[in-house]
Each structure stands twice: as structure tokens, then as C-alpha cells.
C-alpha positions as CSV (number, residue, x, y, z in Angstrom):
1,X,-122.5,25.3,-103.3
2,X,-123.4,23.2,-100.1
3,X,-123.5,26.0,-97.8
4,X,-122.8,30.1,-97.5
5,X,-119.4,29.1,-96.0
6,X,-118.3,27.9,-99.5
7,X,-117.7,31.2,-100.2
8,X,-114.5,30.8,-98.0
9,X,-113.9,27.0,-98.3
10,X,-113.7,27.0,-102.0
11,X,-110.9,29.6,-102.7
12,X,-108.8,28.1,-99.8
13,X,-109.5,24.7,-101.5
14,X,-108.1,26.1,-104.6
15,X,-105.1,27.4,-102.6
16,X,-104.6,23.9,-100.8
17,X,-104.8,22.3,-104.3
18,X,-102.2,24.5,-105.6
19,X,-100.1,23.9,-102.9
20,X,-100.2,20.0,-103.5
21,X,-99.5,20.6,-107.1
22,X,-96.3,22.5,-106.4
23,X,-94.9,19.7,-104.0
24,X,-96.8,16.8,-105.1
25,X,-96.8,15.5,-101.1
26,X,-99.8,15.7,-98.9
27,X,-97.7,16.4,-96.1
28,X,-95.3,19.1,-97.5
29,X,-98.4,20.8,-99.2
30,X,-100.4,20.9,-95.6
31,X,-97.1,22.8,-94.1
32,X,-97.1,25.1,-97.4
33,X,-101.1,25.7,-97.0
34,X,-100.8,26.4,-93.2
35,X,-98.0,28.9,-94.2
36,X,-99.7,30.8,-96.5
37,X,-102.9,30.9,-94.6
38,X,-100.9,32.6,-92.0
39,X,-99.6,35.1,-94.4
40,X,-103.0,35.8,-95.4
41,X,-104.3,36.7,-92.0
42,X,-101.4,38.7,-90.8
43,X,-103.1,41.9,-91.6
44,X,-105.8,41.0,-89.1
45,X,-103.3,39.6,-86.6
46,X,-101.7,43.1,-86.6
47,X,-105.0,44.7,-86.3
48,X,-105.9,42.1,-83.4
49,X,-102.3,43.3,-81.7
50,X,-102.8,46.9,-82.1
51,X,-106.2,46.4,-80.5
52,X,-104.9,44.3,-77.5
53,X,-101.8,46.9,-76.8
54,X,-104.5,49.7,-76.8
55,X,-106.5,47.5,-74.1
56,X,-103.5,47.1,-72.0
57,X,-102.9,50.7,-72.0
58,X,-106.3,51.6,-71.0
59,X,-106.8,48.6,-68.2
60,X,-105.2,50.8,-65.5
61,X,-107.7,53.3,-65.9
62,X,-110.6,50.7,-66.2
63,X,-109.4,49.0,-63.2
64,X,-109.7,52.6,-61.1
65,X,-113.1,53.0,-62.4
66,X,-114.0,49.5,-61.5
67,X,-112.7,50.6,-57.7
68,X,-114.5,53.4,-57.6
69,X,-117.7,51.5,-58.4
70,X,-116.5,48.4,-56.3
71,X,-119.9,46.2,-55.7
72,X,-121.9,48.6,-58.0
73,X,-120.9,48.1,-61.7
74,X,-124.4,47.5,-62.6
75,X,-124.9,51.4,-61.8
76,X,-125.7,53.2,-64.9
77,X,-123.2,55.8,-64.0
78,X,-120.4,53.3,-64.2
79,X,-121.3,52.4,-67.7
80,X,-121.9,55.7,-68.4
81,X,-118.4,56.8,-67.0
82,X,-116.6,53.8,-69.0
83,X,-117.9,54.6,-72.3
84,X,-116.8,58.3,-71.9
85,X,-113.4,56.6,-70.8
86,X,-113.3,54.6,-74.1
87,X,-114.3,57.4,-76.0
88,X,-111.6,59.7,-74.6
89,X,-109.2,57.2,-75.2
90,X,-110.3,56.3,-78.6
91,X,-110.5,52.6,-77.8
92,X,-113.1,50.3,-79.1
93,X,-113.8,47.4,-77.1
94,X,-114.8,45.5,-80.3
95,X,-111.7,46.1,-82.1
96,X,-109.9,43.3,-80.5
97,X,-112.7,40.4,-81.1
98,X,-113.1,41.3,-84.8
99,X,-110.1,40.0,-86.2
100,X,-110.8,36.9,-84.4
101,X,-114.2,36.4,-85.5
102,X,-113.0,37.2,-88.8
103,X,-110.4,34.3,-88.9
104,X,-112.8,31.8,-87.1
105,X,-114.3,30.6,-90.5
106,X,-110.9,30.9,-92.2
107,X,-109.5,28.4,-89.9
108,X,-112.5,26.2,-90.3
109,X,-112.1,26.3,-94.1
110,X,-108.2,25.4,-93.7
111,X,-109.5,22.2,-91.4
112,X,-112.3,21.3,-94.3
113,X,-109.8,21.7,-97.0
114,X,-107.4,19.1,-95.5
115,X,-109.9,16.6,-94.2
116,X,-111.4,16.5,-97.7
117,X,-108.5,15.6,-100.3
118,X,-110.8,13.6,-102.6
119,X,-113.1,16.6,-103.2
120,X,-110.7,19.5,-103.2
121,X,-107.7,18.3,-104.5
122,X,-108.8,15.4,-106.8
123,X,-111.9,17.1,-107.6
124,X,-114.5,15.0,-107.3
125,X,-118.1,15.7,-106.6
126,X,-120.3,14.4,-103.8
127,X,-122.1,11.5,-105.6
128,X,-118.9,10.1,-106.8
129,X,-117.8,10.2,-103.5
130,X,-120.6,8.4,-102.3
131,X,-120.1,5.5,-105.0
132,X,-116.4,5.4,-104.2
133,X,-117.5,4.3,-100.7
134,X,-120.1,2.0,-101.7
135,X,-117.7,0.4,-104.3
136,X,-114.9,-0.2,-101.3
137,X,-117.7,-1.4,-99.0
138,X,-119.1,-3.9,-101.6
139,X,-115.5,-5.0,-102.4
140,X,-115.0,-6.0,-98.6
141,X,-112.3,-3.5,-98.3
142,X,-111.5,-3.8,-94.7
143,X,-110.4,-0.4,-93.5
144,X,-113.5,0.8,-95.0
145,X,-116.0,-1.6,-94.1
146,X,-114.8,-1.2,-90.4
147,X,-114.5,2.4,-90.3
148,X,-118.2,2.8,-91.8
149,X,-119.7,0.7,-88.7
150,X,-123.3,1.4,-88.7
151,X,-123.3,4.0,-91.6
152,X,-126.2,3.7,-93.8
153,X,-124.2,3.3,-97.2
154,X,-127.7,3.7,-99.1
155,X,-128.1,7.1,-97.7
156,X,-126.0,10.0,-99.6
157,X,-126.3,12.3,-96.6
158,X,-125.3,9.8,-94.2
159,X,-122.2,8.6,-96.3
160,X,-121.5,12.4,-96.8
161,X,-121.3,13.2,-92.9
162,X,-119.1,10.0,-92.6
163,X,-117.0,11.3,-95.6
164,X,-116.2,14.8,-93.8
165,X,-113.7,13.2,-91.4
166,X,-113.0,9.9,-93.5
167,X,-111.8,11.0,-97.0
168,X,-108.0,10.8,-96.1
169,X,-108.8,7.4,-95.3
170,X,-110.7,6.7,-98.7
171,X,-107.6,8.5,-100.4
172,X,-105.1,6.2,-98.5
173,X,-106.9,2.8,-99.5
174,X,-106.9,4.0,-103.4
175,X,-103.2,4.0,-103.4
176,X,-103.1,-0.1,-103.6
177,X,-103.4,-0.6,-107.4
178,X,-106.0,-3.2,-107.2
179,X,-108.3,-1.3,-105.0
180,X,-108.2,1.9,-107.6
181,X,-108.7,-0.5,-110.7
182,X,-112.0,-1.7,-109.1
183,X,-113.1,1.7,-108.2
184,X,-112.6,3.2,-111.4
185,X,-114.1,0.2,-113.1
186,X,-117.3,0.5,-110.6
187,X,-117.3,4.1,-111.4
188,X,-117.4,3.4,-115.2
189,X,-120.4,1.2,-114.7
190,X,-122.0,3.9,-112.6
191,X,-121.6,6.5,-115.5
192,X,-122.9,3.9,-117.9
193,X,-125.7,3.1,-116.1
194,X,-126.5,6.5,-115.0
195,X,-125.5,8.8,-117.7
196,X,-127.1,12.0,-116.3
197,X,-126.2,11.4,-112.8
198,X,-122.7,13.1,-113.0
199,X,-120.4,10.4,-112.1
200,X,-116.7,11.0,-112.6
201,X,-114.8,8.3,-113.7
202,X,-111.3,10.5,-114.0
203,X,-109.8,9.8,-110.3
204,X,-106.2,9.9,-109.5
205,X,-104.1,8.5,-106.1
206,X,-102.5,11.1,-103.5
207,X,-99.0,11.0,-102.5
208,X,-99.5,10.7,-98.7
209,X,-96.1,9.4,-97.5
210,X,-94.6,11.8,-95.4
211,X,-91.6,11.4,-93.0
212,X,-92.2,7.5,-93.3
213,X,-95.8,7.9,-92.0
214,X,-99.0,7.2,-94.0
215,X,-101.1,10.2,-93.7
216,X,-103.9,8.3,-94.3
217,X,-103.5,6.3,-91.0
218,X,-104.5,7.0,-87.1
219,X,-102.0,6.8,-84.4
220,X,-104.2,4.1,-83.1
221,X,-103.7,2.3,-86.3
222,X,-100.0,2.4,-86.2
223,X,-100.4,1.2,-82.1
224,X,-102.4,-1.4,-83.3
225,X,-100.3,-2.8,-86.3
226,X,-97.0,-2.6,-84.4
227,X,-98.5,-4.5,-81.3
228,X,-96.9,-1.4,-79.2
229,X,-97.1,2.0,-78.1
230,X,-93.6,2.9,-78.8
231,X,-94.4,3.7,-82.2
232,X,-93.2,6.7,-84.5
233,X,-96.7,8.0,-85.0
234,X,-97.2,8.5,-81.5
235,X,-94.8,11.4,-81.3
236,X,-97.3,13.6,-83.5
237,X,-100.1,13.7,-80.9
238,X,-97.5,14.6,-78.1
239,X,-95.9,17.1,-80.3
240,X,-99.3,18.6,-81.0
241,X,-100.0,18.5,-77.3
242,X,-96.6,20.5,-76.7
243,X,-96.9,23.1,-79.1
244,X,-100.3,24.1,-78.4
245,X,-99.5,24.5,-74.6
246,X,-96.6,26.6,-75.5
247,X,-99.2,28.6,-77.9
248,X,-101.7,28.7,-75.1
249,X,-98.8,29.6,-72.5
250,X,-97.6,32.8,-74.5
251,X,-101.3,33.8,-75.5
252,X,-101.9,33.5,-71.7
253,X,-98.9,35.6,-70.6
254,X,-99.2,38.5,-73.3
255,X,-103.1,38.9,-72.9
256,X,-103.3,38.8,-69.2
257,X,-104.3,42.0,-67.6
258,X,-103.7,43.3,-64.4
259,X,-106.9,43.7,-62.2
260,X,-107.7,46.3,-59.4
261,X,-106.0,44.4,-56.8
262,X,-102.6,44.6,-58.8
263,X,-102.7,40.7,-59.7
264,X,-102.9,39.4,-63.5
265,X,-106.0,37.9,-64.8
266,X,-105.1,34.7,-66.7
267,X,-106.7,32.4,-69.2
268,X,-105.8,29.3,-67.2
269,X,-108.7,27.2,-68.5
270,X,-107.6,28.1,-72.0
271,X,-104.2,27.0,-71.2
272,X,-104.7,23.7,-70.2
273,X,-107.9,22.6,-72.4
274,X,-106.4,23.6,-75.5
275,X,-103.6,21.0,-75.4
276,X,-105.9,18.4,-74.4
277,X,-108.0,19.2,-77.2
278,X,-105.0,19.2,-79.7
279,X,-103.8,16.0,-78.1
280,X,-107.1,14.4,-78.8
281,X,-107.4,15.6,-82.3
282,X,-103.9,14.4,-83.4
283,X,-104.6,10.9,-81.9
284,X,-108.4,10.4,-83.3
285,X,-108.2,11.6,-86.6
286,X,-105.4,10.7,-89.6
287,X,-101.7,11.7,-89.2
288,X,-102.2,14.5,-92.1
289,X,-104.7,16.1,-89.7
290,X,-101.9,15.9,-86.8
291,X,-99.6,17.3,-89.1
292,X,-101.6,20.3,-89.7
293,X,-102.0,20.9,-86.1
294,X,-98.6,20.8,-85.3
295,X,-97.4,23.2,-88.2
296,X,-100.4,25.6,-87.2
297,X,-99.5,25.8,-83.6
298,X,-95.7,26.4,-84.4
299,X,-96.5,29.0,-87.1
300,X,-98.9,30.7,-84.4
301,X,-96.2,30.7,-82.1
302,X,-93.8,32.2,-84.6
303,X,-96.6,35.0,-85.4
304,X,-96.9,36.0,-81.6
305,X,-92.9,37.2,-82.2
306,X,-93.5,38.6,-85.2
307,X,-96.5,40.5,-84.4
308,X,-94.4,41.8,-81.3
309,X,-91.3,43.1,-83.6
310,X,-93.8,44.9,-86.3
311,X,-96.4,46.3,-83.7
312,X,-95.1,48.5,-81.3
313,X,-96.8,49.6,-78.0
314,X,-98.3,53.5,-78.3
315,X,-96.0,55.9,-76.9
316,X,-97.4,57.5,-73.4
317,X,-98.2,61.1,-74.0
318,X,-96.0,63.4,-71.8
319,X,-98.3,65.7,-70.1
320,X,-96.7,69.3,-70.3
321,X,-95.7,70.4,-66.7
322,X,-97.6,73.7,-65.8
323,X,-95.3,76.5,-64.5
324,X,-95.6,77.1,-61.0
325,X,-96.7,80.2,-59.5
326,X,-94.3,81.8,-57.2
327,X,-96.3,83.7,-53.9
328,X,-95.4,87.0,-52.6
329,X,-92.5,86.1,-50.1
330,X,-91.1,84.0,-52.8
331,X,-91.2,86.8,-54.9
332,X,-89.5,89.3,-52.2
333,X,-86.9,86.4,-51.3
334,X,-85.7,86.6,-55.2
335,X,-85.4,90.4,-55.3
336,X,-83.3,90.6,-52.0
337,X,-81.5,87.5,-53.5
338,X,-81.0,89.4,-56.7
339,X,-79.9,93.0,-54.8
340,X,-77.4,91.3,-52.6
341,X,-75.7,89.5,-55.7
342,X,-75.6,93.2,-57.5
343,X,-73.9,94.6,-54.3
344,X,-71.4,91.7,-54.2
345,X,-70.6,92.5,-57.8
346,X,-70.1,96.1,-57.1
347,X,-67.7,95.4,-54.2
348,X,-65.6,93.2,-56.1
349,X,-65.5,95.8,-58.8
350,X,-64.3,98.4,-56.5
351,X,-61.5,96.3,-55.2
352,X,-60.3,95.7,-58.6
353,X,-60.0,99.1,-59.3
354,X,-58.0,100.0,-56.2
355,X,-55.6,97.2,-57.1
356,X,-55.1,98.8,-60.3
357,X,-54.2,102.3,-59.0
């Protein structure tokens, strides 16, 4: 176990490997993996949505309290009344944060599994990946030597760090049969020379072709190969940015809370920074990462509407109306009106009797 987060990373990696075994395509496996992950996190999403709706119902009272202590919210009485309000309403401010905090390591685990197919799908260990990189570098495989740059290939830690964002690239060059045979022979030599070091010689290739794209290449590499910015791969960062903007917009619209002056306090910074981050990630990393980012954004948008259909806002409790007490004059007036109605009824009966006679 490399870190405590492997408790989360390893099970997610098993799921990702199963997805690949089912569809035998890296792109489809990414989409299926993202879908399963959203299903697994749905209970957390429901809990978070309930917390959000509860906060919306409490917010007007919080705003009123802020108005009461306007300019003096550091007053201990304000904190005391705020806590009393939360207690009366049965609301815990941390209830909305907890699902998000729990989801964060899961999201990192998804990201980690997708970026490291040699480790989590092919099943290679750290020292085998280290050896593969050195074999490729010694063989003069251009895509690897250029990507390595100034990386110290003699350092296990340096190569392992480089592989965290480049395993897809290595998996891509292994699809060349000549390169694959060279690497396999090199690993067998390592295993024979260092029999107790744990080198794995049984390696396999991955199907990285998806919608005409090689998911081991970056959009910038596609642009360089085509000699033009007008290439199919450039659509991935654009779609990634658009879907991220839609997700941020919907999230802001739902989470914006009315402030004491009646205006809505939005998350404008999030709405613009996340699409830019998504655009940069999809452009800078291999297209496989872009596919995951787009799938995750689309599924998150769908989850927003699904949660709104599942989780209904809490019904407002109707306070029973207090029976109005009548004063002395009102009671006397009602007695007079009742007496007048009785007199009218008596006159009507008398007239009817005379007509009968």
C-alpha cells in the first residue's frame, strides 16, 4: 500500500478494470466507470441535496437575525441565537459539507485510476513500470524520450512521479508491435538478472481507440501532427469547457441563497474558474482524461435533475390559527342580531297562520 488513500483507490481500480474487461475499450470503460461511480455516490448526493433544501428553508430566518445584529455579527449573543435557531429548525450546518468532503477522495480515486491504466488495468507493479520506461528511453522511442525531458530515469521516485500523468502515453506506444516485443524482451532480461526483484514479464496492450481518437495522445499532439488547429481532437477541450460551465451555472443557480437585502448571493468565481480549469485539463492531458472529464460533467448535470426529482423540498408547517376572542360590545351586538332574527321568524310564522285561517 503506497498511501492510506489506497483504501479508496484500489477498490475503484478494480471496478475500472472490470469495466474495461466488459467493453474491451478504454474510452467506453471510462464512460461506464464514471456512470457506476455516480451511482455509488448517489446516496451522498441525496444527503447533500436534503441539506441544501433545509438550508434554503432556514436562510430567511438567518438573514433576519443578521439584520438584527447588522454590523455586530461578532457579538456572542448573535452566535448564541444562531445556534438556537439551528437547533429549533433541526439543521446542522455541517450536514451539507460532509457529503462533499466524503466525495472528494472518491473523485481523486477515479481520476487516479483513469490516468494509470498500466497499474490498474494491466496490473503492473511500480518496479516493472520503472523498467518499461527505461527500456523505452534506451530504445529511443521518441514520444517517451521527449515527454521524459529532464526526468532522472535512474531514480525510481522520479520515474514513478512522471508516470502519474504519463501511463496512458506509455500504454499507447506499447500498441506498436515492435515496441511491445522490445519491452517484453527487456523485462525478461531484467527478471532473469534480478530474479527476486519482482519484475512482471506478462504484459498486455490496451485498446485506446475511441471515436477515431487515440486516447494516449494529447490534443496538442493532434494539432502538431495535423499542422492545423482544425482537428477532431480540439473539440474535446471545448466540449469539456462547455459542459463544465453548464454544471457550474446550474450549481450556482440552485445553491444561490437570498441575502438580507433580497439579492441572491451566487458563486460567480466558481462559475468561471471551473470551465477554464476543465478546458486546460482536457487540452493538456491525454484525450482519455478529456473523455472522463466530459462524461463526469454530463453525468453530474443529469444528477442535478435526478436529485430534484427524488428529493422534494420540506413542506412548510401551517401554524394553527388562534381562535379570536370577542370583546363585550361584539358579544352584545351578536345577541341583538340573534334576537332580531328570532322576532322576524315569529312575525313570519304569525302571517302564515293568518293566511291559513
